[in-house]
Legacy VTK file of the C-alpha trace (Angstrom):
# vtk DataFile Version 3.0
C-alpha trace
ASCII
DATASET POLYDATA
POINTS 314 float
18.503 -9.363 -1.671
16.150 -9.923 -4.390
12.732 -8.298 -4.854
10.941 -11.265 -4.755
13.216 -12.653 -1.147
11.937 -9.176 0.204
8.440 -9.783 -0.464
8.609 -13.249 0.613
10.319 -12.392 4.085
7.896 -9.440 4.514
4.932 -11.952 4.283
6.198 -14.702 6.178
3.788 -14.320 9.012
0.687 -13.824 6.705
1.597 -16.883 4.732
2.103 -18.783 7.715
-1.351 -17.878 9.304
-3.301 -18.048 6.390
-1.849 -19.942 3.259
-0.279 -22.396 5.216
-4.030 -23.104 6.912
-5.616 -23.062 3.122
-2.893 -25.716 1.730
-3.383 -27.935 4.632
-7.421 -27.715 3.933
-7.060 -28.650 0.313
-4.747 -31.067 1.073
-7.545 -32.860 3.586
-10.173 -33.125 0.640
-10.146 -36.002 -2.023
-12.907 -33.939 -4.372
-14.023 -30.268 -5.141
-17.162 -29.716 -2.915
-19.324 -27.067 -1.549
-17.712 -28.003 1.726
-14.166 -27.114 0.404
-15.336 -23.568 -0.587
-16.994 -23.302 2.761
-13.953 -24.010 4.386
-11.550 -21.921 2.050
-14.198 -19.151 2.652
-13.793 -19.236 6.359
-10.079 -19.607 6.286
-10.164 -16.264 4.019
-12.274 -14.277 6.590
-9.893 -15.362 9.298
-7.041 -14.179 7.370
-8.507 -10.527 7.359
-9.323 -10.880 3.657
-13.082 -10.001 4.685
-16.345 -11.683 4.606
-17.383 -9.801 0.870
-13.877 -10.395 -0.621
-13.696 -13.679 0.547
-17.168 -14.265 -0.465
-15.966 -13.023 -3.789
-13.049 -15.159 -4.306
-14.928 -18.332 -3.646
-17.514 -17.657 -6.287
-14.661 -16.888 -8.876
-13.377 -19.933 -7.719
-16.504 -21.888 -8.424
-16.981 -20.289 -11.754
-13.219 -21.376 -12.817
-13.306 -24.658 -11.302
-16.347 -25.541 -13.346
-15.457 -23.871 -16.340
-11.944 -25.483 -16.369
-13.518 -29.019 -15.687
-11.350 -28.942 -12.395
-11.657 -32.013 -10.038
-8.107 -32.322 -8.212
-8.124 -30.056 -5.043
-4.666 -29.436 -5.104
-5.169 -27.406 -8.132
-7.170 -24.974 -6.502
-4.294 -23.500 -4.934
-2.387 -22.050 -8.025
-6.193 -21.081 -9.131
-6.495 -19.138 -5.935
-3.229 -17.759 -6.454
-4.166 -16.472 -10.170
-7.184 -15.036 -8.851
-5.605 -13.098 -6.128
-2.928 -11.696 -8.699
-5.767 -10.986 -11.321
-7.474 -9.042 -7.972
-4.822 -6.838 -7.065
-3.680 -6.313 -10.863
-3.813 -2.565 -12.147
-2.937 1.105 -11.185
0.050 0.099 -9.242
2.766 2.585 -10.964
3.105 6.144 -9.693
2.046 8.750 -12.204
4.735 11.358 -11.810
5.938 12.292 -15.544
5.716 16.278 -14.870
8.178 18.351 -13.420
7.475 18.925 -10.911
5.035 16.433 -10.001
3.057 16.495 -6.615
2.583 13.599 -4.160
0.281 14.461 -1.266
0.738 11.555 1.749
-2.064 11.580 4.605
-2.855 8.707 6.839
-3.399 8.668 11.028
-0.469 9.359 13.147
0.958 5.807 13.871
0.687 4.196 10.703
4.236 5.036 9.658
3.157 7.928 7.454
6.405 10.088 7.923
8.609 7.212 7.783
7.044 6.022 4.413
7.390 9.663 3.019
11.597 9.368 3.513
11.602 5.667 2.267
9.619 6.687 -0.992
11.953 10.055 -1.164
15.487 7.921 -1.207
13.775 5.035 -3.648
12.974 8.317 -6.218
16.399 9.673 -5.251
17.819 6.420 -6.078
16.270 6.790 -9.278
17.898 9.969 -10.205
14.921 12.567 -9.090
14.941 15.396 -7.238
12.841 15.359 -4.400
11.194 18.336 -1.960
9.943 17.219 0.949
6.874 19.282 2.667
6.597 19.071 6.039
2.564 20.280 6.018
1.950 17.632 8.745
2.365 20.881 10.987
0.206 19.925 13.926
2.777 17.418 15.229
5.988 18.757 16.150
7.550 15.347 15.712
6.304 14.998 12.238
8.653 17.567 10.941
11.461 16.300 13.220
11.489 13.210 11.546
11.356 14.500 8.175
14.344 16.303 9.014
15.847 13.134 9.688
14.454 11.620 6.654
15.616 14.133 4.417
19.043 14.036 5.305
19.489 10.060 5.095
17.365 9.992 1.439
19.195 13.363 0.020
15.941 15.043 -0.468
15.684 18.880 0.399
12.935 19.653 3.194
10.954 22.739 3.208
9.234 23.563 6.635
7.533 26.226 8.965
6.789 26.155 12.541
4.927 23.769 14.508
1.087 25.011 14.171
1.605 26.912 10.583
-0.994 26.677 8.128
-0.051 22.983 6.159
-1.676 24.482 2.843
1.342 27.341 3.324
3.955 24.656 3.409
2.556 22.894 0.488
2.849 26.517 -1.226
6.238 27.057 -0.335
7.285 23.483 -1.104
5.914 23.992 -4.699
7.650 27.097 -5.080
11.059 25.718 -3.863
10.216 22.760 -6.536
10.013 25.331 -9.481
13.222 27.348 -8.421
15.330 24.358 -8.054
14.460 22.159 -10.731
12.898 19.342 -8.643
11.274 16.612 -10.086
8.986 15.180 -7.172
7.382 16.986 -4.223
6.376 14.900 -1.449
4.208 16.549 1.113
3.525 15.051 4.631
-0.108 16.490 5.626
-3.312 15.128 7.261
-2.476 13.031 10.687
-5.485 13.499 11.944
-9.177 11.765 11.411
-11.249 12.631 14.590
-12.682 15.666 12.846
-13.548 15.185 9.521
-14.631 18.560 9.050
-11.551 20.174 9.731
-9.672 17.385 7.311
-11.938 18.106 4.508
-11.022 21.832 4.900
-7.372 21.490 5.070
-7.367 19.024 2.032
-9.526 21.357 0.293
-7.410 24.331 0.509
-4.234 22.558 0.090
-5.646 21.240 -3.299
-6.791 24.524 -4.150
-3.122 25.778 -3.694
-1.659 22.740 -5.872
-4.218 23.562 -8.592
-3.326 27.057 -8.679
0.420 26.328 -8.682
0.979 23.518 -10.110
-2.209 23.360 -12.459
-0.625 20.969 -15.283
1.270 18.891 -12.707
0.637 15.173 -12.293
-0.383 14.669 -8.712
-0.481 11.440 -6.506
-2.635 11.079 -2.902
-1.345 8.439 -1.133
-2.864 7.104 1.997
-0.711 5.410 4.382
-2.376 2.322 6.269
-0.711 -0.283 8.831
-1.676 -3.579 7.773
-1.441 -5.075 11.213
-4.771 -2.985 11.958
-6.371 -5.559 10.037
-10.051 -4.825 8.783
-9.765 -1.337 11.005
-7.767 -0.563 8.080
-10.490 -0.850 5.416
-12.468 1.465 7.449
-9.604 3.645 7.915
-9.085 4.036 3.940
-13.230 4.263 3.743
-13.078 7.259 5.978
-10.337 9.241 4.301
-11.836 8.244 0.588
-15.011 10.274 1.724
-12.902 13.275 2.189
-9.879 12.965 0.068
-9.584 12.101 -3.843
-7.107 9.046 -3.090
-5.150 7.683 -5.909
-3.502 4.649 -3.837
-2.449 3.186 -0.822
1.038 2.520 1.108
0.473 -0.684 2.885
2.839 -0.475 5.602
4.156 -3.029 8.763
3.237 -6.437 6.320
6.232 -8.042 7.849
5.061 -7.667 11.453
1.497 -9.146 10.921
-0.549 -12.160 10.263
-3.102 -10.251 8.549
-1.964 -9.017 5.098
-4.892 -10.762 3.632
-6.514 -7.052 3.891
-4.745 -5.985 1.028
-7.399 -7.366 -0.954
-10.200 -5.830 0.992
-8.763 -2.634 0.086
-8.196 -3.235 -3.506
-12.047 -5.456 -3.574
-14.027 -3.378 -1.594
-12.541 0.467 -2.357
-11.529 0.221 -5.714
-7.902 1.516 -4.654
-4.404 0.136 -5.987
-2.036 -0.652 -3.802
1.284 1.255 -5.068
3.617 0.531 -2.270
4.080 -1.957 0.696
6.288 -2.242 3.580
8.073 -4.924 4.475
10.630 -4.127 6.879
12.588 -1.220 8.751
15.322 -0.518 6.229
15.092 2.145 4.369
14.859 0.007 1.006
12.416 -1.988 2.374
9.206 0.210 0.844
8.682 -1.715 -2.533
6.685 -1.015 -5.406
3.936 -2.979 -5.343
3.607 -5.997 -7.886
0.455 -7.960 -8.238
2.335 -10.926 -9.430
5.089 -11.448 -7.077
2.566 -10.733 -4.195
0.447 -13.761 -4.785
3.178 -15.557 -5.519
4.809 -14.632 -2.074
1.506 -15.178 -0.107
0.484 -18.411 -1.953
3.828 -20.063 -2.441
4.025 -23.922 -2.397
6.592 -25.626 -0.189
8.343 -27.108 -2.919
8.834 -23.814 -4.482
10.437 -22.596 -1.465
13.026 -25.164 -1.142
14.249 -24.121 -4.965
15.610 -20.796 -6.357
13.147 -18.402 -7.920
14.268 -17.472 -11.235
12.956 -13.949 -10.743
14.798 -13.350 -7.791
17.890 -11.309 -9.317
LINES 1 315
314 0 1 2 3 4 5 6 7 8 9 10 11 12 13 14 15 16 17 18 19 20 21 22 23 24 25 26 27 28 29 30 31 32 33 34 35 36 37 38 39 40 41 42 43 44 45 46 47 48 49 50 51 52 53 54 55 56 57 58 59 60 61 62 63 64 65 66 67 68 69 70 71 72 73 74 75 76 77 78 79 80 81 82 83 84 85 86 87 88 89 90 91 92 93 94 95 96 97 98 99 100 101 102 103 104 105 106 107 108 109 110 111 112 113 114 115 116 117 118 119 120 121 122 123 124 125 126 127 128 129 130 131 132 133 134 135 136 137 138 139 140 141 142 143 144 145 146 147 148 149 150 151 152 153 154 155 156 157 158 159 160 161 162 163 164 165 166 167 168 169 170 171 172 173 174 175 176 177 178 179 180 181 182 183 184 185 186 187 188 189 190 191 192 193 194 195 196 197 198 199 200 201 202 203 204 205 206 207 208 209 210 211 212 213 214 215 216 217 218 219 220 221 222 223 224 225 226 227 228 229 230 231 232 233 234 235 236 237 238 239 240 241 242 243 244 245 246 247 248 249 250 251 252 253 254 255 256 257 258 259 260 261 262 263 264 265 266 267 268 269 270 271 272 273 274 275 276 277 278 279 280 281 282 283 284 285 286 287 288 289 290 291 292 293 294 295 296 297 298 299 300 301 302 303 304 305 306 307 308 309 310 311 312 313
């Protein structure tokens, strides 16, 4: 299955929920007027795009419709797809050019954080990179055990300590292992809690000090994993984590199981955080590098397009 097909299948529930409603609404109009924009805004909000983001999209639609002299409601659909792609574009690529590079992965328990780390390790190993996994989410024994399984599956090496160990100490050991073994990337599983912001801030600050001291010249990514199925709650989670961590990007998981994929627009628009990966299935290769064009195309796919063969699906 090609990249576009995976994204398209992963967005099926969101597309059937939001995009189909938008298409049907536009088909019911014979002209573009304020009622059309009001109904569109309501549908976007119902699709978990969020009020602020829905308003922004409709404002941009009004501007472009007027500037281009568009009168056919059917043309609004393609314009909407273009605006969504523009909103989501930028900052998608991981910056991991140094050896080693460090990726810290955070997120509350249950969002698929450890699984995401395993899939990311498999993706990077497939690209020819040597990966070290650091089991620094030490407060949950199952996280260490899960990471062990994923290390075996992906071919990555694992650095761990006992449950309850200092997470910063695990990060220290992981960076040391990467240096001694010539690894390209260190991925550390950490910060699985949000209920005590003070402890979270202290833990992340300590980890960051270790990274600064032990790998001062290394590229660093801080990825926040969010569950798309939680809708606008994912935006609230991101806002909380953003207040305590220097997040560089988002991984949005479980898109295939929810109609709430529109939340990705809120995350990008309201928080200014780029989406770097999306999870569109359970298989190891279902963690996909985010592509704004392909995402917008899969989200707002016309029925006639779905009947044909997409040239990008190779």
